[in-house]
C-alpha positions as CSV (number, residue, x, y, z in Angstrom):
1,M,-88.5,17.5,45.3
2,S,-88.9,13.5,45.6
3,R,-85.7,13.3,46.6
4,N,-85.8,16.2,49.7
5,P,-87.6,13.6,52.3
6,L,-85.0,11.3,51.2
7,R,-81.8,13.8,52.2
8,A,-84.0,14.3,55.1
9,A,-84.2,10.8,56.9
10,L,-80.0,10.3,55.9
11,T,-79.6,13.5,57.8
12,A,-81.6,12.1,60.3
13,L,-79.9,8.5,60.4
14,A,-76.4,10.7,60.6
15,A,-77.1,12.2,63.3
16,L,-78.3,9.2,65.4
17,L,-75.1,7.4,64.5
18,P,-72.9,8.5,67.8
19,V,-76.0,7.8,70.2
20,L,-75.8,4.5,69.0
21,A,-72.6,3.8,69.0
22,L,-72.2,5.0,72.6
23,G,-74.9,3.0,73.5
24,L,-73.1,-0.1,72.4
25,A,-69.8,1.3,74.1
26,L,-71.7,1.2,77.5
27,T,-73.5,-2.0,76.9
28,A,-69.7,-3.7,76.3
29,T,-68.0,-2.0,78.9
30,T,-71.0,-2.0,81.6
31,P,-69.8,-5.0,83.9
32,P,-72.4,-7.8,84.9
33,A,-74.2,-7.5,88.0
34,A,-72.5,-9.5,91.0
35,A,-74.6,-12.9,91.4
36,A,-76.1,-13.5,94.6
37,A,-75.1,-15.8,97.1
38,T,-76.0,-19.3,96.6
39,P,-77.7,-20.4,100.0
40,V,-76.4,-23.3,101.5
41,R,-79.0,-26.3,101.0
42,V,-80.0,-28.0,104.1
43,M,-82.1,-31.1,104.2
44,P,-83.6,-32.4,107.6
45,L,-84.5,-35.8,107.0
46,G,-86.2,-38.5,109.5
47,D,-89.7,-39.3,110.3
48,S,-92.7,-37.4,112.1
49,I,-90.1,-36.2,114.7
50,T,-88.7,-33.9,111.8
51,G,-91.7,-33.8,109.8
52,S,-95.3,-34.0,111.4
53,P,-95.0,-30.8,112.4
54,G,-91.6,-31.2,113.9
55,C,-91.5,-27.5,114.9
56,W,-87.8,-27.9,116.0
57,R,-87.1,-26.8,112.6
58,A,-89.2,-23.6,112.7
59,L,-86.9,-22.8,115.7
60,L,-83.1,-23.6,114.3
61,W,-84.4,-21.9,111.1
62,N,-85.3,-18.5,112.7
63,R,-82.4,-18.6,115.4
64,L,-80.1,-19.2,112.1
65,Q,-81.6,-15.9,110.5
66,S,-81.4,-13.8,114.0
67,T,-77.5,-15.0,114.3
68,G,-76.6,-14.0,110.8
69,H,-77.1,-17.3,108.9
70,T,-79.5,-15.5,106.0
71,D,-78.2,-17.6,103.1
72,V,-79.5,-21.0,103.9
73,D,-82.2,-22.9,102.3
74,F,-84.1,-25.6,103.7
75,V,-84.9,-28.1,101.2
76,G,-87.1,-31.3,100.9
77,T,-89.9,-32.6,99.0
78,L,-92.3,-31.9,102.0
79,G,-93.8,-28.9,103.1
80,P,-94.4,-27.2,106.3
81,Q,-97.1,-28.2,108.6
82,G,-97.7,-24.9,110.6
83,C,-96.1,-24.2,114.2
84,G,-97.5,-20.7,113.8
85,V,-94.7,-18.8,112.9
86,P,-93.2,-18.4,109.3
87,Y,-90.3,-20.3,108.5
88,D,-88.7,-22.5,105.5
89,G,-90.6,-25.7,106.2
90,D,-89.2,-28.0,103.4
91,N,-88.1,-31.1,104.8
92,E,-88.1,-35.1,104.3
93,G,-89.7,-35.9,107.6
94,H,-91.9,-38.6,106.4
95,G,-94.3,-40.0,109.4
96,G,-94.1,-43.3,110.2
97,Y,-91.1,-44.3,107.9
98,L,-88.1,-46.7,108.9
99,A,-84.7,-45.7,108.3
100,T,-84.2,-49.5,106.8
101,N,-87.4,-49.2,104.7
102,V,-85.9,-46.0,103.1
103,A,-82.3,-47.4,102.5
104,N,-83.7,-51.2,101.8
105,Q,-86.2,-49.0,99.4
106,N,-83.8,-46.6,97.7
107,L,-86.5,-43.9,98.5
108,L,-83.6,-41.4,99.0
109,P,-81.7,-40.9,95.9
110,G,-85.1,-39.8,94.3
111,W,-85.1,-36.8,97.1
112,L,-81.6,-35.6,96.6
113,A,-82.1,-35.4,93.0
114,A,-85.1,-33.2,93.8
115,T,-83.3,-31.0,96.4
116,R,-79.7,-31.5,95.9
117,P,-78.8,-30.9,99.5
118,D,-75.4,-29.7,100.7
119,V,-76.2,-30.5,104.7
120,V,-78.3,-33.2,106.0
121,L,-80.0,-33.1,109.6
122,M,-80.6,-36.9,110.2
123,H,-82.7,-37.7,113.1
124,F,-83.9,-41.5,112.1
125,G,-84.6,-45.0,113.6
126,T,-87.3,-44.0,116.0
127,N,-89.6,-46.6,114.2
128,D,-86.5,-49.4,113.6
129,V,-86.7,-49.0,117.3
130,W,-90.2,-49.2,118.3
131,S,-90.0,-52.0,115.4
132,N,-87.5,-54.3,117.5
133,I,-84.6,-54.0,114.4
134,A,-81.4,-54.7,115.2
135,P,-78.8,-51.5,116.0
136,A,-76.5,-52.9,113.6
137,T,-79.0,-53.2,111.1
138,I,-80.0,-49.6,111.4
139,L,-76.2,-48.8,111.4
140,A,-76.0,-50.1,107.9
141,A,-79.1,-48.8,106.7
142,Y,-77.5,-45.2,108.0
143,S,-74.1,-46.2,106.1
144,K,-76.6,-47.3,103.0
145,L,-78.1,-43.6,103.1
146,V,-74.9,-41.6,103.3
147,D,-73.5,-43.5,100.7
148,Q,-76.4,-42.2,98.5
149,M,-75.9,-38.9,99.8
150,R,-72.4,-38.7,98.8
151,A,-73.1,-40.1,95.1
152,A,-75.4,-37.3,94.7
153,N,-72.8,-34.7,96.5
154,P,-69.7,-35.8,97.4
155,A,-69.2,-32.7,100.0
156,T,-71.9,-33.5,101.7
157,T,-72.1,-32.7,105.4
158,V,-74.0,-35.3,107.4
159,L,-75.0,-34.2,110.8
160,V,-76.7,-37.2,113.2
161,A,-78.3,-37.7,115.7
162,K,-78.3,-40.0,118.5
163,I,-82.1,-39.8,118.7
164,I,-84.4,-38.7,121.7
165,P,-85.5,-40.9,124.3
166,M,-88.4,-43.1,123.8
167,N,-91.3,-44.0,126.6
168,P,-94.7,-45.0,124.9
169,A,-97.1,-46.7,127.0
170,S,-97.3,-49.3,123.9
171,C,-93.4,-50.3,124.4
172,P,-91.7,-50.4,127.4
173,E,-88.6,-51.8,125.8
174,C,-88.1,-49.1,123.9
175,G,-86.7,-47.0,126.1
176,Q,-83.3,-49.4,126.8
177,R,-83.6,-50.4,122.8
178,T,-83.2,-46.2,122.2
179,V,-80.2,-46.7,124.4
180,A,-78.8,-49.4,122.5
181,L,-78.5,-47.8,119.4
182,N,-77.5,-44.4,120.4
183,A,-74.1,-46.6,122.3
184,L,-73.2,-47.5,118.9
185,I,-73.6,-44.1,117.0
186,D,-70.4,-42.5,117.7
187,G,-68.6,-45.5,116.5
188,W,-70.0,-45.6,113.6
189,A,-69.7,-41.8,113.0
190,A,-65.9,-42.3,113.5
191,G,-65.5,-45.4,111.1
192,K,-68.0,-43.5,108.1
193,T,-66.5,-39.5,108.0
194,T,-64.2,-38.6,105.5
195,A,-62.4,-35.2,105.2
196,A,-64.8,-34.7,102.2
197,S,-67.8,-35.7,103.5
198,P,-67.6,-35.4,107.8
199,I,-70.3,-36.9,109.6
200,V,-70.8,-35.0,112.9
201,V,-72.8,-36.8,116.0
202,V,-75.4,-34.6,117.7
203,D,-76.1,-35.7,121.0
204,Q,-80.0,-35.4,121.4
205,W,-80.4,-37.8,123.7
206,T,-78.4,-36.7,126.5
207,G,-80.9,-34.7,129.0
208,F,-83.6,-34.8,126.9
209,S,-86.6,-36.3,129.2
210,T,-89.7,-38.3,127.9
211,A,-91.5,-36.5,130.5
212,T,-91.3,-33.0,130.9
213,D,-89.8,-32.4,126.9
214,T,-92.4,-34.9,124.7
215,Y,-95.9,-35.2,124.8
216,D,-96.8,-38.8,124.3
217,G,-93.2,-40.4,125.6
218,V,-92.2,-39.9,121.9
219,H,-92.6,-36.6,120.1
220,P,-91.3,-33.7,121.3
221,N,-93.7,-30.9,122.7
222,A,-92.4,-27.2,122.8
223,A,-90.1,-27.7,125.3
224,G,-88.7,-30.6,123.7
225,D,-89.1,-28.5,120.4
226,Q,-86.7,-25.9,121.9
227,K,-84.3,-28.5,123.0
228,M,-83.8,-30.2,119.9
229,S,-83.3,-27.1,118.0
230,D,-80.8,-25.7,121.0
231,R,-78.9,-29.0,120.0
232,W,-78.7,-28.7,116.6
233,Y,-78.0,-25.0,116.4
234,P,-74.1,-25.1,116.9
235,A,-73.5,-28.3,115.0
236,L,-75.3,-26.7,111.6
237,A,-73.8,-23.1,112.0
238,A,-70.4,-24.7,111.8
239,A,-71.6,-26.9,108.8
240,L,-72.6,-23.5,107.1
241,G,-69.3,-22.6,107.7
242,R,-67.9,-25.3,105.6
243,N,-69.8,-25.0,103.1
244,T,-70.1,-21.1,102.5
245,P,-66.9,-20.2,100.3
246,G,-65.6,-16.8,100.6
247,P,-62.5,-15.4,102.4
248,T,-64.0,-13.4,105.4
249,T,-66.4,-16.6,105.9
250,S,-65.4,-19.2,109.0
251,P,-63.4,-22.0,108.5
252,T,-65.9,-24.1,110.2
253,G,-67.0,-27.6,109.2
254,G,-67.4,-30.7,110.6
255,P,-65.2,-32.8,112.3
256,T,-63.0,-35.3,110.6
257,S,-64.0,-38.0,114.1
258,S,-67.2,-38.3,116.1
259,P,-67.3,-36.2,119.1
260,T,-66.6,-36.9,122.6
261,V,-69.1,-40.2,124.0
262,S,-71.4,-38.4,126.5
263,P,-72.8,-39.6,129.7
264,S,-76.8,-40.4,129.4
265,P,-79.2,-39.3,131.8
266,T,-82.6,-40.2,131.2
267,T,-84.4,-37.6,133.6
268,S,-82.1,-34.6,133.1
269,P,-84.7,-31.1,132.8
270,S,-85.1,-29.2,130.3
271,P,-83.0,-26.3,129.4
272,T,-84.1,-22.9,129.4
273,T,-85.8,-21.8,126.2
274,S,-84.0,-18.2,125.9
275,P,-80.0,-18.7,128.0
276,S,-78.8,-15.2,127.8
277,P,-75.1,-15.5,126.4
278,T,-72.3,-14.6,128.6
279,T,-69.4,-13.3,126.9
280,G,-66.0,-14.2,128.7
281,P,-62.3,-12.3,128.9
282,T,-60.1,-12.7,125.7
283,S,-56.4,-12.7,125.5
284,V,-54.4,-11.8,122.5
285,P,-51.2,-14.1,122.6
286,G,-49.9,-15.2,119.0
287,G,-52.7,-13.1,117.0
288,C,-55.9,-14.7,118.2
289,T,-58.7,-14.3,120.8
290,A,-61.4,-16.4,122.1
291,T,-64.6,-15.2,123.5
292,W,-66.6,-17.3,125.4
293,R,-70.3,-17.7,125.5
294,I,-73.4,-19.8,127.0
295,A,-75.5,-21.1,124.6
296,G,-78.2,-22.9,127.2
297,Q,-78.5,-23.9,130.6
298,W,-80.6,-26.8,132.5
299,P,-80.2,-27.7,136.0
300,G,-77.2,-29.6,136.7
301,G,-75.4,-28.5,133.2
302,F,-75.2,-26.2,130.5
303,Q,-74.1,-25.7,126.5
304,G,-71.2,-23.8,126.4
305,E,-69.6,-22.0,122.7
306,V,-66.3,-20.8,122.2
307,T,-65.2,-18.7,119.1
308,V,-61.9,-18.1,118.0
309,R,-60.7,-15.2,116.1
310,N,-57.3,-14.1,114.1
311,D,-57.1,-10.8,115.1
312,G,-53.5,-10.8,113.4
313,A,-52.0,-9.4,110.2
314,A,-50.8,-12.8,109.1
315,P,-52.7,-16.3,108.9
316,I,-52.1,-18.6,111.5
317,A,-52.2,-22.5,110.9
318,G,-53.8,-23.5,114.3
319,W,-54.5,-22.5,117.6
320,T,-55.1,-24.0,121.4
321,V,-57.8,-22.5,123.8
322,R,-57.6,-22.6,127.7
323,F,-60.0,-21.7,130.0
324,P,-60.7,-23.0,133.4
325,L,-63.6,-24.8,135.1
326,T,-63.2,-24.0,139.0
327,A,-66.6,-25.3,140.4
328,G,-66.2,-28.9,139.8
329,Q,-67.9,-28.4,136.0
330,R,-66.9,-31.6,133.7
331,I,-67.0,-31.5,129.8
332,S,-69.0,-34.0,128.7
333,Q,-69.3,-33.5,124.9
334,A,-67.3,-31.1,122.2
335,W,-67.8,-30.7,119.0
336,S,-65.4,-28.7,116.4
337,A,-62.3,-29.0,118.5
338,D,-60.4,-31.6,120.0
339,V,-61.6,-30.9,123.9
340,T,-59.4,-32.3,127.1
341,Q,-60.1,-31.8,130.5
342,S,-57.3,-32.2,133.3
343,G,-58.3,-30.8,136.6
344,T,-59.7,-27.7,136.6
345,T,-58.3,-26.8,133.1
346,V,-60.5,-27.5,129.9
347,T,-57.8,-27.2,126.9
348,G,-59.2,-26.9,123.3
349,R,-57.4,-27.3,119.8
350,N,-58.5,-27.0,116.5
351,A,-59.6,-30.0,114.8
352,S,-58.0,-30.6,111.0
353,W,-60.3,-28.4,109.3
354,N,-61.0,-25.5,111.5
355,G,-57.1,-24.8,112.6
356,A,-56.1,-22.0,110.0
357,L,-57.3,-19.3,109.5
358,A,-56.8,-15.6,107.5
359,P,-56.7,-12.4,108.9
360,A,-59.9,-11.5,110.4
361,A,-61.4,-15.1,110.2
362,Q,-63.3,-17.0,113.2
363,T,-64.3,-20.3,114.3
364,T,-66.5,-21.6,116.6
365,F,-66.5,-25.0,118.8
366,G,-69.8,-26.1,121.3
367,F,-69.5,-28.4,124.2
368,L,-72.0,-29.6,126.9
369,A,-70.4,-29.5,130.9
370,D,-71.8,-31.0,133.6
371,G,-72.1,-28.9,136.7
372,A,-73.3,-24.9,137.5
373,V,-72.9,-22.4,135.0
374,P,-69.8,-20.7,135.7
375,S,-70.1,-17.2,137.0
376,P,-68.0,-15.2,136.7
377,A,-67.4,-16.4,133.3
378,P,-63.6,-18.1,133.0
379,A,-60.8,-16.2,131.4
380,V,-60.0,-17.5,128.1
381,I,-56.6,-17.8,126.8
382,C,-56.0,-18.5,122.9
383,A,-52.5,-19.1,121.2
384,A,-52.1,-18.9,118.0
385,N,-49.8,-22.1,116.4
């Protein structure tokens, strides 16, 4: 009688062995879930214009989300300060800080170690200008900060602003000091940029009015926040493409030289806050198409974007885009392409880093122009090299 329970237990165990074996087989053969895409980490770096509250960041982050750039993580050791809308508010916008002090005191390496950015948006130097620091000294600080970024991440993309104008009541000389600093930033960027870690100059100065775009001659109001967001967006969208792996990702990113220097009006009115995109015709010689879009406009000028797409079945090594501007418009600045204008014909050629496009891949370049928005939109012709 005492052996019957043992026999029953052994019989039950034998029945369970096939089930256990099947479970082990399924565990061994079921592939792991695909890892989520790693977001591109973007650090907004600067002073109170960036961080207190710096609501251009809220506008920029939400525009990225609405245009499909959802794998983005704004990073910084400081958190958001309101702005009235949900957004990723992490930043390094330290009110009252000087770029020269941050460099001399080696404050940036700690922030970098804590946040590990892939892209840095740097609007820095306003307090240095106010303190009458020489432009060459400010640029030397820029160089040290970039070196520290590259020491933390050799592939950092750095978007450096020509800072917005200044006209505070207590510093009548600040306006011209800002002009002097901004005039040197293009040349500094051209000498400091590398293929692995490009520096892209983003002109936040041109068309920004201290009278209509700030509340105190220094800090942006709602119109100024919108304008700053509009200027950051195309350069950041291109940088996100450069930092996002994958065969279908647009191979965009920062150029290997600084953009064309733009003229510097001091009182241009604010652009409209919600420009309507305009798409022009496309052409397909050689397997590529090009689409025109208006990204912003204001009295006397506009911002345009051209998206180039490889619609062929084979990769292309480069591309050239042409379109007419027949009503006296003139290109004043461009990024992510080598853009020239001869009379009424504008020609855009790929940069060294965004010419090769796999089938179905695309890239975007942008520009600023003086004059009225073309109506109807010009015919855009794209030719693959």
